[in-house]
VOVO-103594 format. One record per residue (C-alpha): x, z negated, y. Coordinates in steps of 0.2 Angstrom, whole numbers, plus 2048, in hexadecimal, padded with zeros to 3 digits. Layout:
residues N
XZY
...
This chain:
residues 360
800800800
807805811
800803822
806805834
80A7F8841
8017E8844
7EF7E984A
7E87DE858
7E17D384A
7ED7D583C
7E87D082A
7F67C3829
7FF7B7835
80F7B082E
81379F836
82679C834
82E78B837
84078E83E
84777D841
85A77B83C
85978A830
867795837
870799827
86079F81E
8557A582C
8597B782D
8557B981A
8447B181D
8417BD82C
8467CC823
83B7C8814
82C7C9820
8327D882A
8357E281A
8247DF813
81B7EE80B
80B7E9814
80E7EB826
7FE7E482F
8047D3833
80B7C8841
8187BB840
8187AB84B
82A7A384B
828791850
839789854
83B777858
84A771863
857776857
86A773859
86E784850
86B796854
85A79784C
85179A85C
85D7A8861
85B7B084F
8487B0851
8487B7863
8547C585D
8487CA850
8397CA85C
8437D6867
8457E2859
8337E0852
8247DD85D
81A7D584E
8267C6850
8217B985D
82B7AA861
825799867
82F78886A
82B776869
833765869
83B75E85A
82E75584E
83775383E
82875A835
82176B831
810767837
81276B849
81877D844
809780839
7FD779845
803784853
801793847
7EF78E843
7EB78D855
7F479D85A
7F27A984B
7EA7BA84E
7E97BE83C
7DB7BB830
7E67B2824
7F47A6827
8047A681C
81079881E
82379B81C
83178E81E
841795826
84C792818
84079B80B
83B7AD809
82D7B8803
82D7C67F6
82C7D77FE
81B7DB7F7
8127CB7FA
8077D0808
8027E07FF
7FD7D77F0
7F47CA7F9
7EA7D7803
7E67E07F3
7DF7D07EC
7D57CC7FB
7CD7DE7FB
7C77DA7E9
7C07C87ED
7BA7CA7FF
7BE7BB80B
7C67AC803
7C979B80B
7D9799801
7E37A57F6
7F079D7EB
8007A47E2
81079F7DA
82279B7E0
8337997D9
84078D7DF
8537917E1
8627897E8
86B79A7EB
8697A97F5
8627B47E7
8567B17D9
84D7BB7CC
83B7B77CD
8387BD7BC
8447B27B4
8437A27C0
8367947BB
8267987C3
81E78A7CD
80B78A7D0
7FC77F7CF
7F278B7C4
7F27947B4
7F17A77B1
7DE7A57AC
7DA79E7BE
7DE7AF7C5
7CE7B67BD
7C17AF7C8
7BD7A87D9
7BA7957DA
7B67887E6
7C377B7ED
7BC76D7E3
7BD7787D3
7CF77C7D7
7D37697D8
7CA7677C7
7D47767BF
7E576E7C5
7DF75D7BF
7DB7647AE
7EC76C7AD
7F575C7B0
80675A7B7
80B7597C9
8007607D7
80C76B7E2
8067677F3
80F7757FB
80777D80A
81178D807
8097907F5
7F97967FD
7F37A180B
7E479B816
7D67A381F
7DA79F831
7C779C836
7C5790827
7D478582D
7CE78583F
7BB78283C
7BF773831
7CD76D83D
7D976D82F
7E9769838
7F8761830
7FD74F834
80E74B83A
81B74482E
82774A821
81B74D813
80D75481D
80876080E
804751803
7F774A810
7F075B815
7EE766805
7E075B7FC
7D475C80A
7D876F80D
7D47737FB
7C57677FA
7BC770809
7C0782802
7B078C7FD
7B979B7F6
7CA79A7EE
7D47A47E1
7E57A57D9
7F07B47D8
7FC7B27C9
80C7B97D1
81B7B27D9
81C7B67EC
8267A87F3
8387A27F1
83A7907F5
84C78B7F9
8507797F3
85F7747FE
867763800
86275A810
851763813
842758816
83975C806
8487587FB
84D748804
84A7377FC
84D72A809
84571B812
83E72881F
834731811
82D721809
82871B81B
81F72B81D
81672980D
811717812
80C71B824
80572C823
802734812
7F9727808
7EE720816
7E873181A
7E4734807
7DB724806
7D1729815
7CD73980D
7C77307FD
7BC724806
7B672E815
7A873880C
7A07397FB
7AD7417EF
7A87457DD
7AF7387D1
7B97447C6
7C274B7D6
7C67397DC
7CE7367CB
7D87457CB
7DE7417DD
7E272F7D9
7ED7347CB
7F67417D6
7F87367E4
7FE7277DA
80A7327D1
8127387E1
8137277E8
81C7207D8
82872F7D8
82E72D7E9
83071A7E8
8347167D6
83B7257CD
84D7227C7
8537317D1
84C72A7E1
84E7187DE
8617187E0
85F7207F1
8537137F9
8577017FC
84C6F37F5
84A6ED807
8446FF80D
8387007FE
8316EE801
82E6F3814
82570380F
81A6FA802
8156ED80F
8116FB81C
80670380F
7FE6F380A
7FB6EB81B
7E96E781F
7DD6EE812
7EB6FA80C
7EE6F17FB
7DB6F17F7
7DA7037FB
7EA7077F0
7E36FC7E2
7D27067E3
7DB7167E1
7E770F7D3
7D87097C9
7D371B7C6
7E37207BF
7EA7217AD
7EF7117A4
8027137A7
7FF7147BA
7F37067BA
7FF6FB7B0
80C6FD7BF
8006F67CC
8046E47CB
8176E87CA
8156F27DA
80D6E37E2
81C6D87DD
8286E57E4
81F6E47F5
8226D17F4
8356D47F2
8366D47DF
8396E77DB
8426E47CA
8326E47BF
82C6F47C6
83D6FD7C6
83F6F87B4
82E6FE7AF
83070F7B7
8427127B2
84070C7A0
82E71079B
82471A7A7
82F7297AB
83772A79A
82672B792
82173979E
831742799
82E740787
81D74878A
825757791
81E7557A3
82E7557AC
83574A7B9
8257497C3
8157447BB
């Protein structure tokens, strides 16, 4: 499929985050510029960056009028970039791209073809691969997705998408970049991302839940670069404070703010508690977080009615997760050893023996 230059209201708006991505940014920009489907615009949002990311984006905009550049203050989060894109996109659908990742060249063409088959969708999901190098063979790399190939055969609602992922088991990949979104759907429902490092975790459940029409295209389109020092690979006090202050409180608000079907609450509870346990108690992360920081984060989360809300969510989870609840309470009081022993010697070894990988 080949078309000409961008129309006044293109089919796609690609929202690119360009903060501190100088070594990788040109590859990301080229992966968009060389798309086989040409009807798109690109919004490059560059927060105050100590490198040449802004210069690289401006140079691309001078060569290609489909690229636009905006700047903003440093936030430490991808949320402001994506929110700017939601407000300023001209395209019917929004595609999120981080400046250290890249898109496969036929992504937009195949997404456009799927949309032509289904009609308007609120969300169209797909798969990605991860890499730590400059090159990757998508056919050989391990595909990461929330769905199975059978899910590509039909259009379903957001709540049914949550059920499909819940039945599949394993981790929910709360990556904004694993879907495209109808711009009007995000605006009409005021689906803006919160601040914080792990904004995707707090944002994705509500977005999926409100979607009326959604489907999955069982192909890899996105290459997600895992690099040391990036926000999403960081395990630190900063991350666990964000979980305690922003992510879990917002998720608890979502669970209690309106009537939610019990089966979806159960799926969400297991996903959220798994995420919480992994960041605070997985053996890989435990060594990077001090007991004092862990205690502080837990007390931030459990302040006021936080413990009661956490316990209500925990009560819906599987037995191994429920067994950890009193140990988590002890850790908040300054006695972390029982919880650390449980997770390192029992909980995560059991998960690994069941073949579920490092994250449940």
